[in-house]
C-alpha positions as CSV (number, residue, x, y, z in Angstrom):
1,X,0.0,0.0,0.0
2,X,1.0,3.7,-0.3
3,X,2.2,4.0,3.3
4,X,4.5,1.0,3.0
5,X,6.0,2.2,-0.3
6,X,6.6,5.6,1.2
7,X,8.3,4.2,4.3
8,X,10.5,2.0,2.1
9,X,11.5,4.8,-0.4
10,X,15.1,5.9,0.4
11,X,14.4,9.3,-1.1
12,X,11.9,10.1,1.6
13,X,12.9,11.1,5.2
14,X,9.8,10.1,7.2
15,X,10.0,10.8,10.9
16,X,7.3,9.4,13.2
17,X,6.7,10.4,16.8
18,X,7.6,14.1,16.1
19,X,5.7,17.3,16.0
20,X,6.5,20.7,14.6
21,X,7.1,23.3,17.4
22,X,8.6,26.3,15.6
23,X,9.5,27.8,12.3
24,X,13.1,29.0,12.1
25,X,14.3,32.1,10.2
26,X,14.4,35.8,10.7
27,X,13.9,37.0,7.1
28,X,11.9,34.1,5.7
29,X,11.7,30.4,6.5
30,X,15.1,28.6,6.9
31,X,14.0,25.6,8.9
32,X,11.3,23.8,10.9
33,X,12.0,22.8,14.5
34,X,10.6,19.4,15.4
35,X,10.3,17.8,18.8
36,X,10.3,14.1,19.7
37,X,7.1,13.6,21.6
38,X,8.5,11.0,23.8
39,X,11.9,12.6,24.8
40,X,11.2,16.3,24.2
41,X,14.4,16.5,22.2
42,X,14.3,19.1,19.4
43,X,16.1,19.4,16.1
44,X,15.9,21.9,13.2
45,X,15.3,20.6,9.7
46,X,16.3,22.8,6.8
47,X,13.3,24.2,5.0
48,X,12.6,26.8,2.4
49,X,9.0,27.2,3.3
50,X,6.3,25.9,5.5
51,X,2.6,25.2,5.0
52,X,0.9,25.8,8.3
53,X,-2.4,24.0,9.1
54,X,-4.1,25.3,12.2
55,X,-6.9,23.4,13.8
56,X,-8.8,20.4,12.7
57,X,-12.4,21.4,13.6
58,X,-14.2,24.2,11.7
59,X,-15.7,27.0,13.7
60,X,-19.3,26.1,12.8
61,X,-21.0,25.8,16.2
62,X,-23.2,28.8,15.4
63,X,-24.5,27.0,12.3
64,X,-25.4,23.6,13.7
65,X,-29.0,24.6,14.1
66,X,-29.2,25.9,10.6
67,X,-27.2,23.5,8.4
68,X,-26.7,19.8,8.0
69,X,-23.2,19.4,9.5
70,X,-21.4,16.1,9.9
71,X,-20.0,14.8,13.2
72,X,-16.8,16.8,12.8
73,X,-18.7,20.1,12.2
74,X,-18.1,20.2,8.4
75,X,-20.8,20.9,5.8
76,X,-21.0,19.7,2.2
77,X,-22.3,22.3,-0.2
78,X,-22.9,21.5,-3.9
79,X,-20.4,22.2,-6.7
80,X,-21.4,25.9,-6.7
81,X,-20.8,26.0,-2.9
82,X,-24.6,26.4,-2.1
83,X,-26.1,24.7,0.9
84,X,-29.5,23.1,1.2
85,X,-30.8,26.5,2.3
86,X,-31.2,28.8,-0.8
87,X,-28.8,31.8,-0.6
88,X,-26.4,30.3,2.0
89,X,-23.0,29.8,0.4
90,X,-20.0,28.1,2.1
91,X,-16.4,28.6,1.3
92,X,-13.0,27.5,2.7
93,X,-12.3,25.2,5.6
94,X,-15.9,24.8,6.6
95,X,-16.4,22.4,3.6
96,X,-15.6,18.7,4.2
97,X,-13.9,18.5,0.7
98,X,-11.7,21.6,1.2
99,X,-7.9,20.8,1.0
100,X,-7.4,23.4,3.7
101,X,-4.8,25.5,1.9
102,X,-4.8,29.2,1.1
103,X,-4.9,28.7,-2.6
104,X,-8.1,26.7,-2.3
105,X,-9.6,29.3,0.0
106,X,-8.9,31.9,-2.6
107,X,-10.6,29.8,-5.3
108,X,-13.5,29.1,-3.0
109,X,-13.9,32.9,-2.4
110,X,-14.0,33.6,-6.1
111,X,-16.5,30.8,-6.8
112,X,-18.7,32.0,-3.8
113,X,-18.7,35.5,-5.2
114,X,-19.7,34.3,-8.6
115,X,-22.4,32.1,-7.1
116,X,-23.7,35.0,-5.0
117,X,-23.7,37.3,-8.1
118,X,-25.7,34.7,-10.1
119,X,-28.2,34.3,-7.3
120,X,-28.7,38.1,-6.8
121,X,-29.0,38.6,-10.6
122,X,-31.9,36.2,-10.7
């Protein structure tokens, strides 16, 4: 399976039991500091950039009475980002299918604006 192939690939440096604790660099990213969760030891890995993912649960508590959310708090709008309630459009990390990266959020924003314009235009 994919995980076994990745672990066996000598070109990949996979480290388990670690967590990222800091991003190094004063004028841009130069490294990522990782910590061994068992020992607390840290080391800095060279890096030229970092993709930060904050949180795993969307902030949708205020919508649970209104929309059909799954057990993790995500909603699943249609391809035009519309929900089951006409006029309510979802974009970004609130969507179950979102890849949770800035580029996708920008694309969602553009699609949401186009959908809203279409709805308002009749």
